[in-house]
Phi, psi and omega in degrees: 000133177248128174241137176228134182227137177175193179292138176291143178203151181299139175081006184300307182296319180298316182292319178295312181300314181298316181295318180292317179296318179299327180280356178096013178278148172253125183266131180253218181303146179216160176220135180229148178213144174246124179236102186065235179264007181259157183221144173223143174228136172238128183220137174282124182244120173268125189213128180276348181274187181279161175296324178299317180293321178297320177298323177296330178282317186285323186303308180295324178297311182295323177297316183294334180258002182057049179245152175260119182265156171214126180243130178232138174272125179250142177262158177107000000 
């Protein structure tokens, strides 16, 4: 599960989705919320690589969008 939190901005979901898809991720269920000027997205990411490699993909993206990422491995 990938969670990203930060200021809402136009094109946020499109940029996150495009970057993950380009890296070979499959996006599953997601939940998004806007609270005031803040935005959060939680998305199930199917990824055949390591969590470390996924973090390497997410870190530059989250920095460029000024988002705080959190990645958790879920079983089941």
